[in-house]
PAZAPA-4460 file (N, C-alpha, C; in steps of 0.05 Angstrom, whole numbers, plus 32768, in hexadecimal, padded with zeros to 4 digits):
% residues 229
    n_x    n_y    n_z   ca_x   ca_y   ca_z    c_x    c_y    c_z   seq   type   mol
   80FD   7F6B   8034   80F1   7F53   8028   80F8   7F54   800B     1      A     A
   810E   7F49   8004   8116   7F48   7FE8   8126   7F61   7FDF     2      G     A
   8125   7F76   7FEE   8131   7F8F   7FE5   8150   7F8D   7FE4     3      S     A
   815B   7F7B   7FF4   8178   7F78   7FF5   8183   7F6D   7FDB     4      S     A
   8171   7F62   7FCA   817A   7F56   7FB1   817A   7F6A   7F9A     5      H     A
   8171   7F82   7F9F   8172   7F96   7F8A   818E   7FA0   7F85     6      E     A
   8193   7FA5   7F6C   81AD   7FB2   7F66   81AB   7FCF   7F6E     7      H     A
   81C0   7FD8   7F7A   81C0   7FF4   7F84   81C9   8008   7F6F     8      S     A
   81D6   7FFE   7F5B   81E0   8011   7F46   81FA   801D   7F4D     9      G     A
   8206   8014   7F63   821F   8020   7F6C   8238   8010   7F64    10      S     A
   8233   7FFA   7F54   824A   7FEA   7F4D   825C   7FF8   7F39    11      E     A
   8251   8009   7F28   8261   8015   7F13   826F   802E   7F1D    12      C     A
   8289   802E   7F1C   8299   8044   7F25   82AA   804F   7F0E    13      H     A
   829F   804D   7EF5   82AE   8055   7EDD   82B3   8073   7EDD    14      C     A
   82A1   8082   7EE9   82A3   809F   7EE8   829B   80AA   7F03    15      H     A
   82AA   80BC   7F0E   82A4   80C7   7F29   828B   80D7   7F28    16      E     A
   8279   80D3   7F3B   8261   80E2   7F3C   8266   80FF   7F44    17      V     A
   8257   8112   7F39   825B   812E   7F41   8256   8132   7F5E    18      P     A
   8265   8144   7F6B   8263   8148   7F87   8247   8150   7F8F    19      Q     A
   823A   8160   7F7E   821F   816B   7F86   820A   8155   7F87    20      E     A
   820E   813F   7F79   81FA   812A   7F79   81FC   8117   7F90    21      S     A
   8212   8119   7F9F   8217   8106   7FB5   8204   810B   7FCD    22      R     A
   81FE   8124   7FD2   81ED   812A   7FE9   81D2   8135   7FE1    23      S     A
   81C9   812D   7FC9   81B2   8139   7FBD   8198   812B   7FC7    24      M     A
   818F   8133   7FDE   8176   8129   7FE8   8176   810C   7FEF    25      G     A
   818D   8100   7FF4   818F   80E4   7FF9   818A   80DC   8016    26      Q     A
   818D   80F0   8028   8189   80EA   8044   8175   80FF   8050    27      T     A
   816A   80F8   8066   8156   810A   8073   815C   810A   8090    28      L     A
   8161   8122   809B   8168   8125   80B7   814E   8125   80C7    29      D     A
   8147   810E   80D3   812E   810C   80E2   8132   8114   80FF    30      L     A
   814A   8114   8109   814F   811B   8125   814B   8139   812A    31      T     A
   8152   8149   8116   814F   8166   811A   8132   816E   811E    32      S     A
   8120   8161   810F   8104   8168   8113   80F9   815F   812E    33      S     A
   8105   8149   8138   80FD   813E   8152   8104   8151   8168    34      A     A
   811C   815E   8165   8124   8170   817B   8114   818A   817C    35      T     A
   8105   818F   8166   80F5   81A7   8165   80D7   81A1   816C    36      K     A
   80D2   818A   8176   80B7   8181   817B   80A9   8194   818E    37      Q     A
   80B6   819B   81A4   80AA   81AC   81B8   80A1   81C7   81AC    38      D     A
   80B2   81D2   819A   80AC   81EC   818F   8095   81EA   817C    39      A     A
   808F   81D3   8171   807A   81D0   815E   805F   81C7   816A    40      K     A
   8060   81C2   8184   8048   81B8   8190   8030   81CC   818F    41      E     A
   8037   81E6   818D   8022   81F9   818C   8015   81FC   8170    42      E     A
   8022   81F0   815C   8017   81F2   8141   8001   81DD   813D    43      K     A
   7FEE   81E4   812D   7FD9   81D1   8127   7FE3   81BD   8113    44      T     A
   7FD5   81A7   8111   7FDD   8192   80FE   7FDE   819D   80E1    45      T     A
   7FCB   81AD   80DA   7FCA   81B8   80BF   7FE2   81CA   80BA    46      E     A
   7FEA   81DA   80CE   8002   81EB   80CB   801B   81DA   80C6    47      E     A
   801D   81C4   80D5   8034   81B2   80D1   8034   81A6   80B5    48      Q     A
   801C   819D   80AC   801B   8192   8091   8022   81A6   807C    49      H     A
   8019   81BF   8080   801F   81D4   806D   803D   81DA   806C    50      E     A
   804A   81DA   8084   8066   81DE   8085   8075   81C7   8077    51      E     A
   806C   81AF   807B   8079   8198   806D   8076   819A   804F    52      M     A
   805F   81A3   8046   805A   81A6   8029   806D   81BB   801E    53      R     A
   8070   81D1   802C   8081   81E7   8023   809E   81DE   8022    54      N     A
   80A7   81CF   8037   80C2   81C5   8038   80C8   81B2   8020    55      Q     A
   80B4   81A1   801A   80B8   818E   8004   80B9   819D   7FEA    56      R     A
   80A9   81B2   7FE7   80A9   81C2   7FCE   80C4   81D0   7FCB    57      K     A
   80CF   81DB   7FE1   80E9   81E8   7FDF   80FF   81D4   7FD8    58      E     A
   80FD   81BC   7FE4   8111   81A8   7FDE   8110   819F   7FC0    59      R     A
   80F8   819E   7FB5   80F5   8196   7F99   8100   81AC   7F87    60      Q     A
   80FC   81C5   7F8E   8107   81DB   7F7E   8126   81DB   7F7F    61      Q     A
   8131   81D5   7F97   814E   81D4   7F9A   8159   81BD   7F89    62      E     A
   814B   81A6   7F89   8153   818F   7F79   8154   8196   7F5C    63      L     A
   813F   81A4   7F52   813E   81AB   7F36   8156   81BC   7F2E    64      Q     A
   815D   81CE   7F40   8174   81E0   7F3B   818E   81D1   7F3A    65      T     A
   8192   81BF   7F4C   81AB   81AF   7F4E   81AE   819C   7F36    66      R     A
   8197   8191   7F2E   8198   817D   7F19   819A   8189   7EFD    67      L     A
   8192   81A1   7EFA   818F   81AE   7EDF   81A9   81AE   7ED0    68      A     A
   81C0   81B0   7EDE   81DA   81B2   7ED0   81E7   8197   7ECB    69      S     A
   81DB   8182   7ED3   81E7   8167   7ED0   81E2   815C   7EB4    70      M     A
   81F5   814C   7EAC   81F3   813E   7E92   81DF   8126   7E96    71      S     A
   81D7   811A   7E80   81C6   8103   7E81   81D3   80EC   7E91    72      I     A
   81EC   80E8   7E8C   81FB   80D3   7E9A   81FB   80D8   7EB9    73      R     A
   81FF   80F1   7EC0   81FF   80F8   7EDD   81E3   80F5   7EE9    74      E     A
   81CF   80FC   7EDA   81B4   80F9   7EE4   81AD   80DC   7EE9    75      L     A
   81B5   80CB   7ED6   81B0   80AE   7ED9   81BF   80A3   7EF1    76      L     A
   81D8   80AC   7EF4   81E7   80A3   7F0B   81D9   80AA   7F25    77      Y     A
   81CD   80C2   7F26   81BE   80CB   7F3E   81A6   80B9   7F43    78      S     A
   8199   80B0   7F2E   8183   809D   7F31   818C   8084   7F3E    79      V     A
   81A2   8079   7F34   81AD   8060   7F3F   81B6   8064   7F5C    80      L     A
   81C1   807B   7F63   81C9   8081   7F7E   81B0   8082   7F90    81      E     A
   819B   808E   7F87   8182   808F   7F96   8177   8073   7F9B    82      A     A
   817A   8062   7F87   8171   8047   7F8A   8182   8038   7F9F    83      Q     A
   819B   803E   7FA0   81AD   8032   7FB4   81A3   803A   7FD0    84      S     A
   819C   8053   7FD3   8191   805D   7FEC   8177   804F   7FF3    85      E     A
   8166   804A   7FDF   814D   803D   7FE4   8151   8021   7FEE    86      R     A
   8164   8013   7FE3   816B   7FF7   7FEC   8173   7FF8   8009    87      V     A
   8184   800C   8010   818E   800E   802C   8176   8015   803E    88      A     A
   8164   8025   8035   814D   802C   8046   813B   8014   804A    89      T     A
   8137   8004   8036   8127   7FEC   8039   8134   7FD8   804C    90      Y     A
   814F   7FD8   804B   815D   7FC6   805D   8159   7FCF   807A    91      R     A
   8159   7FE9   807F   8153   7FF3   809A   8136   7FED   80A2    92      E     A
   8124   7FF0   808F   8107   7FEA   8093   8104   7FCD   809C    93      F     A
   810F   7FBB   808E   810D   7F9E   8095   811B   7F98   80AF    94      D     A
   8132   7FA5   80B3   8140   7FA1   80CC   8130   7FAB   80E4    95      K     A
   8122   7FC1   80E1   8111   7FCB   80F6   80FA   7FB8   80FC    96      G     A
   80EF   7FAC   80E6   80D9   7F99   80EA   80E3   7F81   80FA    97      L     A
   80FB   7F77   80F2   8106   7F60   8100   8109   7F65   811E    98      Q     A
   8111   7F7E   8125   8114   7F85   8141   80F9   7F84   814F    99      S     A
   80E4   7F8E   8141   80C9   7F8D   814C   80C0   7F70   8151   100      V     A
   80C5   7F5F   813E   80BD   7F43   8140   80CC   7F34   8156   101      L     A
   80E6   7F3B   8159   80F6   7F2E   816D   80F0   7F37   8189   102      E     A
   80EA   7F50   818C   80E5   7F5B   81A7   80C7   7F5C   81AE   103      T     A
   80B6   7F5B   819A   8099   7F5D   819F   8090   7F7A   81A6   104      G     A
   80A3   7F8D   81A3   809C   7FA9   81A9   8092   7FB7   8190   105      N     A
   8078   7FB9   818D   806C   7FC5   8176   806D   7FE3   8176   106      L     A
   8073   7FEF   818D   8072   800C   818F   8087   801A   817E   107      T     A
   809D   800C   8177   80B2   8019   8167   80AC   8019   8149   108      T     A
   8098   8009   8141   8093   8006   8124   8088   801F   8117   109      Y     A
   8074   802D   8124   806A   8046   8117   807F   805A   8112   110      P     A
   8092   805E   8125   80A7   8071   8121   80BA   8068   810A   111      A     A
   80BE   804E   8108   80CE   8043   80F2   80C1   804A   80D7   112      L     A
   80A7   8046   80D6   8098   804C   80BD   809A   8069   80B5   113      C     A
   8098   807B   80C9   809A   8098   80C4   80B6   809E   80B8   114      V     A
   80CA   8093   80C4   80E6   8098   80BB   80EB   808F   809E   115      N     A
   80E3   8076   8098   80E8   806B   807E   80D7   8079   8069   116      V     A
   80BF   8080   8070   80AD   808E   805D   80B9   80A9   8056   117      T     A
   80C4   80B7   8069   80D1   80D1   8064   80E9   80CD   8052   118      A     A
   80F9   80B9   8057   8110   80B4   8046   8108   80AD   802A   119      S     A
   80F4   809C   8027   80EB   8095   800C   80E0   80AD   7FFD   120      F     A
   80D3   80BF   800B   80C8   80D7   7FFF   80DE   80E8   7FF3   121      A     A
   80F4   80EB   8002   810B   80FB   7FF8   8117   80EE   7FDF   122      V     A
   811A   80D4   7FE0   8126   80C6   7FC9   8113   80C7   7FB1   123      L     A
   80FA   80C4   7FB6   80E6   80C6   7FA0   80E6   80E1   7F93   124      S     A
   80E8   80F6   7FA3   80E9   8111   7F99   8101   8115   7F87   125      D     A
   8118   810A   7F90   8130   810D   7F80   812D   8100   7F65   126      T     A
   8123   80E7   7F64   8120   80D8   7F4B   810B   80E5   7F39   127      I     A
   80F5   80EF   7F45   80E1   80FD   7F35   80EB   8116   7F29   128      N     A
   80FD   8124   7F37   8109   813D   7F2D   811B   8136   7F15   129      A     A
   812A   8120   7F17   813B   8117   7F01   812A   8110   7EE8   130      I     A
   8114   8102   7EED   8102   80FB   7ED7   80F7   8113   7EC9   131      R     A
   80F0   8127   7ED9   80E5   8140   7ECE   80F9   814E   7EBC   132      S     A
   8112   814F   7EC4   8127   815C   7EB5   812D   814D   7E9B   133      I     A
   812F   8132   7E9D   8134   8122   7E86   811D   8125   7E71   134      L     A
   8105   8127   7E7A   80EE   8129   7E68   80EA   8145   7E5D   135      E     A
   80ED   8159   7E6E   80E6   8174   7E65   80FE   8184   7E5A   136      Q     A
   8116   817F   7E65   812D   818F   7E5D   8141   8180   7E4C   137      K     A
   8141   8165   7E4D   8154   8156   7E3D   8146   8147   7E26   138      R     A
   812C   8149   7E25   811C   813C   7E10   8122   811E   7E0F   139      N     A
   8126   8111   7E26   812A   80F5   7E27   8112   80E7   7E34   140      R     A
   80FD   80E6   7E24   80E4   80DA   7E2E   80E8   80BC   7E32   141      T     A
   80FB   80AF   7E24   8100   8093   7E29   810A   808E   7E45   142      D     A
   811D   809E   7E4D   8128   809B   7E68   8113   80A3   7E7E   143      L     A
   8104   80B7   7E78   80EF   80C0   7E8A   80DB   80A9   7E8E   144      A     A
   80D5   809B   7E79   80C2   8084   7E7C   80CE   806E   7E8C   145      E     A
   80E7   8068   7E89   80F5   8054   7E9A   80F2   805C   7EB8   146      H     A
   80F7   8075   7EBE   80F6   807E   7ED9   80D9   807E   7EE4   147      I     A
   80C6   8085   7ED3   80AA   8084   7EDB   80A2   8067   7EE2   148      R     A
   80AC   8054   7ED2   80A6   8038   7ED7   80B4   802F   7EF2   149      T     A
   80CC   8038   7EF5   80DB   8032   7F0E   80CB   803C   7F26   150      L     A
   80C1   8054   7F25   80B2   8060   7F3B   8098   8050   7F41   151      Q     A
   808C   8047   7F2C   8073   8037   7F2F   8079   801D   7F3E   152      K     A
   808E   8010   7F36   8096   7FF7   7F43   809E   7FFC   7F60   153      Y     A
   80AC   8012   7F65   80B5   8018   7F80   809D   801E   7F93   154      E     A
   8089   802B   7F88   8071   8030   7F99   8063   8016   7F9F   155      Q     A
   8062   8005   7F8B   8055   7FEA   7F8F   8065   7FDA   7FA4   156      E     A
   8080   7FDB   7FA2   8090   7FCD   7FB5   808C   7FD7   7FD1   157      K     A
   808B   7FF1   7FD4   8087   7FFC   7FEF   806C   7FF4   7FFB   158      L     A
   8057   7FF4   7FEB   803D   7FEC   7FF4   803D   7FCE   7FFC   159      N     A
   804A   7FBE   7FEC   804B   7FA1   7FF2   805C   7F9C   800B   160      L     A
   8072   7FAA   800E   8083   7FA7   8025   8074   7FAE   803F   161      T     A
   8065   7FC4   803E   8056   7FCC   8055   8041   7FB7   805C   162      A     A
   8034   7FAC   8048   8020   7F97   804D   802D   7F7E   8057   163      A     A
   8045   7F78   804D   8053   7F60   8056   805B   7F63   8074   164      L     A
   8065   7F7B   807B   806C   7F7F   8097   8054   7F7C   80A9   165      H     A
   803D   7F86   80A1   8025   7F84   80B1   801D   7F67   80B5   166      L     A
   801E   7F57   809F   8017   7F3B   80A2   802B   7F2B   80B3   167      E     A
   8044   7F32   80B1   8058   7F25   80C2   8053   7F2B   80E0   168      Q     A
   804B   7F43   80E6   8045   7F4A   8102   802C   7F3C   810B   169      M     A
   8018   7F3A   80F9   7FFF   7F2C   8100   8004   7F0E   8104   170      R     A
   8016   7F03   80F4   801C   7EE7   80F6   802A   7EE1   8111   171      K     A
   803C   7EF2   8118   804A   7EED   8132   8037   7EF0   8149   172      Q     A
   8025   7F04   8147   8011   7F08   815C   7FFF   7EF0   815F   173      N     A
   7FF7   7EE5   8148   7FE5   7ECE   8148   7FF3   7EB5   8153   174      E     A
   800C   7EB3   814C   801C   7E9C   8157   801E   7E9E   8176   175      T     A
   8022   7EB6   8180   8023   7EB9   819D   8009   7EB3   81AA   176      A     A
   7FF3   7EBB   819D   7FD8   7EB6   81A8   7FD2   7E98   81A8   177      M     A
   7FDB   7E8A   8193   7FD6   7E6E   8191   7FE2   7E5E   81A8   178      Q     A
   7FF8   7E68   81B2   8005   7E5A   81C9   7FF4   7E5B   81E2   179      R     A
   7FE3   7E6E   81E3   7FD1   7E71   81FB   7FB5   7E66   81F7   180      N     A
   7FB1   7E5A   81E0   7F96   7E4F   81DA   7F96   7E31   81DF   181      K     A
   7F7E   7E28   81E7   7F7B   7E0B   81EC   7F76   7DFB   81D3   182      D     A
   7F69   7E08   81BE   7F62   7DFA   81A6   7F7A   7DF9   8193   183      N     A
   7F78   7DE8   817F   7F8D   7DE4   816C   7F86   7DF0   8150   184      D     A
   7F74   7E04   8150   7F6C   7E11   8137   7F83   7E22   812D   185      D     A
   7F8F   7E19   8117   7FA5   7E28   810B   7F9E   7E36   80F1   186      K     A
   7F84   7E39   80EC   7F7C   7E44   80D2   7F86   7E61   80CE   187      R     A
   7F84   7E71   80E2   7F8D   7E8D   80E0   7FAB   7E8E   80DB   188      V     A
   7FBA   7E7F   80EA   7FD7   7E7E   80E6   7FDE   7E75   80CA   189      S     A
   7FCF   7E61   80C1   7FD5   7E57   80A6   7FCF   7E6C   8091   190      Y     A
   7FB9   7E7A   8093   7FB2   7E8F   8080   7FC7   7EA6   8080   191      L     A
   7FD0   7EAD   8098   7FE4   7EC2   809B   7FFE   7EB9   808E   192      L     A
   8006   7EA0   8092   801E   7E96   8086   801D   7E97   8068   193      S     A
   8005   7E90   805D   8001   7E91   8040   8003   7EAE   8036   194      E     A
   7FF8   7EC0   8045   7FF9   7EDC   803E   8015   7EE7   803D   195      S     A
   8025   7EE0   8052   8041   7EE8   8053   8050   7EDD   803B   196      V     A
   804C   7EC4   8035   805A   7EB8   801E   8052   7EC5   8004   197      E     A
   8039   7ECB   8001   802F   7ED8   7FE8   803B   7EF4   7FE5   198      S     A
   803A   7F03   7FFA   8045   7F1F   7FF9   8063   7F1F   7FF4   199      L     A
   8071   7F0C   8001   808E   7F0A   7FFD   8094   7F04   7FDF   200      S     A
   8084   7EF3   7FD3   8087   7EEC   7FB7   8082   7F05   7FA5   201      S     A
   806E   7F14   7FAC   8067   7F2C   7F9D   807D   7F41   7F9F   202      Q     A
   8089   7F44   7FB7   809F   7F57   7FBA   80B7   7F4F   7FA9   203      V     A
   80BD   7F34   7FA9   80D3   7F2A   7F99   80CF   7F30   7F7B   204      A     A
   80B7   7F2C   7F72   80B1   7F31   7F55   80B4   7F4F   7F4F   205      K     A
   80AC   7F60   7F62   80AE   7F7C   7F5F   80CB   7F85   7F5D   206      C     A
   80DC   7F79   7F6E   80F8   7F7E   7F6E   8105   7F77   7F53   207      V     A
   80FC   7F60   7F48   8106   7F58   7F2D   80FF   7F6C   7F18   208      E     A
   80E7   7F77   7F19   80DF   7F8B   7F06   80EF   7FA5   7F09   209      S     A
   80F4   7FAC   7F22   8105   7FC4   7F28   8121   7FC0   7F1C   210      I     A
   812C   7FA9   7F21   8147   7FA4   7F17   8149   7FA4   7EF9   211      N     A
   8134   7F9C   7EEB   8133   7F9D   7ECE   8134   7FBA   7EC4   212      E     A
   8125   7FCB   7ED1   8125   7FE7   7ECA   8141   7FF4   7ED0   213      V     A
   814C   7FED   7EE7   8166   7FF8   7EEE   817C   7FEF   7EDA   214      L     A
   8179   7FD7   7ED0   818D   7FCD   7EBC   818B   7FDD   7EA2   215      E     A
   8172   7FE4   7E9A   816E   7FF6   7E83   817C   8011   7E87   216      E     A
   8178   801C   7E9F   8184   8036   7EA5   81A3   8034   7EA5   217      I     A
   81AE   801F   7EB0   81CB   801B   7EAF   81D6   801A   7E93   218      R     A
   81C7   800B   7E82   81D0   8009   7E66   81D0   8024   7E58   219      C     A
   81BC   8034   7E5C   81BB   804E   7E50   81D1   8060   7E5B   220      V     A
   81D6   805D   7E74   81EC   806D   7E80   8207   8066   7E74   221      R     A
   820C   804D   7E6F   8225   8044   7E62   8227   804F   7E46   222      M     A
   8210   804F   7E38   8210   805B   7E1D   8217   8078   7E1D   223      E     A
   820C   8086   7E31   8212   80A3   7E34   8230   80A7   7E3A   224      E     A
   823B   8096   7E4A   8258   8099   7E51   8269   8094   7E38   225      M     A
   8261   8081   7E27   8270   807B   7E0F   826F   8092   7DFB   226      M     A
   8257   809E   7DFA   8254   80B5   7DE7   8264   80CD   7DF0   227      Q     A
   8267   80D1   7E0B   8276   80E7   7E15   8294   80E4   7E0F   228      E     A
   829D   80CA   7E0E   82B9   80C5   7E09   82BF   80C9   7DEC   229      E     A
***
């Protein structure tokens, strides 16, 4: 919902990205955890949560190590690459919703939410790690503030998108129910349509704010490239 209009940050190919930043927490292998489901059945929910927390902590430490040697230009490129992955993840999220709406099979949506949430968590960890290095080790509080603002808008966009998906599913369900009703009361359908329109507008405004921040980051990255030359 509007996410396809975001700039991914991948248009600029003026300088080749370091090899180490290409695979830096941008993807999450969800199938491997699924194959281990039987082995984990004996674990309590708390044990599983603790294991997930430990894995995330280890991943964050690995990220800090990989990012520490990068230049400011390379760090900013990594932010833009993570944003490109976010756009792709939103595209899959919306595509999954469309499949649910077309087939009426709601059972696939929870799994879709789990997958995209996990992907967003990895991307967010990457960007937060970059912010931390820029702020604490590069003394670039200006860039750290840009990234902090970006993260705030991204969290807002995710919340709005989830709410929009829910209203779209409710709207379709109400439309289906109306076909089986004898009365012509369309008030609920009208309210849901208004809600969908409102949320879509809010998502679009959020995307505009995100793009403004990304443009600031691109400009700073170009300045860094010029200084290196």
